[in-house]
C-alpha positions as a printed Julia matrix, in Angstrom:
94×3 Matrix{Float64}:
 -66.22   6.65  31.45
 -63.13   8.87  31.07
 -63.05  12.59  29.4
 -60.24  13.09  27.87
 -58.82  16.71  26.93
 -59.3   15.18  23.33
 -62.36  14.33  23.05
 -63.94  17.95  25.4
 -61.99  19.59  22.58
 -63.56  18.47  19.77
 -67.37  18.37  21.14
 -66.57  22.36  21.82
 -65.51  22.81  18.53
 -68.85  21.08  17.24
 -71.07  23.37  19.57
 -69.44  25.96  18.03
 -69.47  25.28  14.56
 -73.19  25.04  14.84
 -73.15  28.35  16.46
 -71.44  29.9   13.39
 -68.26  29.87  14.87
 -65.9   27.92  11.91
 -63.64  31.03  10.67
 -59.7   31.15  11.42
 -60.06  27.82  13.64
 -56.6   27.43  15.53
 -56.67  24.32  17.69
 -53.3   23.78  20.33
 -51.27  20.8   20.03
 -50.61  18.65  23.01
 -46.94  19.74  23.3
 -47.35  23.51  22.11
 -48.35  26.29  24.67
 -50.8   29.34  24.52
 -54.61  29.0   24.11
 -56.56  25.95  23.56
 -58.9   26.93  20.97
 -59.49  30.38  18.96
 -62.16  30.75  16.26
 -64.17  34.1   14.64
 -67.66  33.4   13.97
 -68.46  33.15  10.32
 -70.55  36.74  10.17
 -69.25  39.04  12.86
 -65.63  40.16  13.85
 -65.96  38.34  17.56
 -64.16  35.23  18.9
 -64.64  32.5   20.99
 -61.24  31.2   23.43
 -61.61  28.46  25.39
 -59.31  26.83  27.47
 -59.68  22.84  27.7
 -58.85  20.51  30.21
 -59.81  16.36  30.35
 -59.83  14.26  32.92
 -56.63  12.86  34.63
 -55.76   9.71  33.29
 -56.89   7.03  36.38
 -53.76   4.99  35.55
 -51.14   7.87  36.11
 -52.8    9.64  38.88
 -53.3    8.54  42.2
 -55.74  10.68  43.33
 -58.31  11.65  40.09
 -60.52  13.67  42.27
 -58.15  15.95  43.3
 -56.4   16.34  40.29
 -59.95  17.2   38.71
 -59.77  20.13  41.28
 -56.16  21.36  40.32
 -56.84  20.72  37.11
 -60.23  23.15  37.43
 -58.35  25.56  39.15
 -55.48  25.52  36.73
 -57.44  26.08  33.58
 -59.18  29.38  35.5
 -56.41  31.02  36.09
 -55.26  30.47  32.26
 -58.2   31.7   31.24
 -58.5   35.04  33.65
 -55.12  35.67  32.47
 -55.69  36.2   28.83
 -58.93  38.24  29.68
 -58.73  41.25  28.27
 -61.04  44.92  28.04
 -62.13  44.35  23.85
 -65.3   43.57  23.21
 -65.17  40.77  20.7
 -63.61  38.37  22.53
 -65.73  35.7   24.49
 -63.6   33.41  27.17
 -64.83  29.93  27.83
 -63.3   27.0   30.06
 -64.37  23.24  28.9
């Protein structure tokens, strides 16, 4: 089973909603730049910032395992570059 970025994003949003995060939900479109998911807790001034990656399409990629490794390193760099000193943000990779 291939875990597409869309599938992973939807499951993360479901999980965040169950944990009380659903206010001011912002989801990046496929062709947009920026944070993939940003959402505020319903009762507290705390945000989750999530960078999401899915499995590569095996029809388009010669070595899916290598592509997953590159995607992980890329998403790790994205989330680290967005980190700041403000305590109201929680960061995650999906």
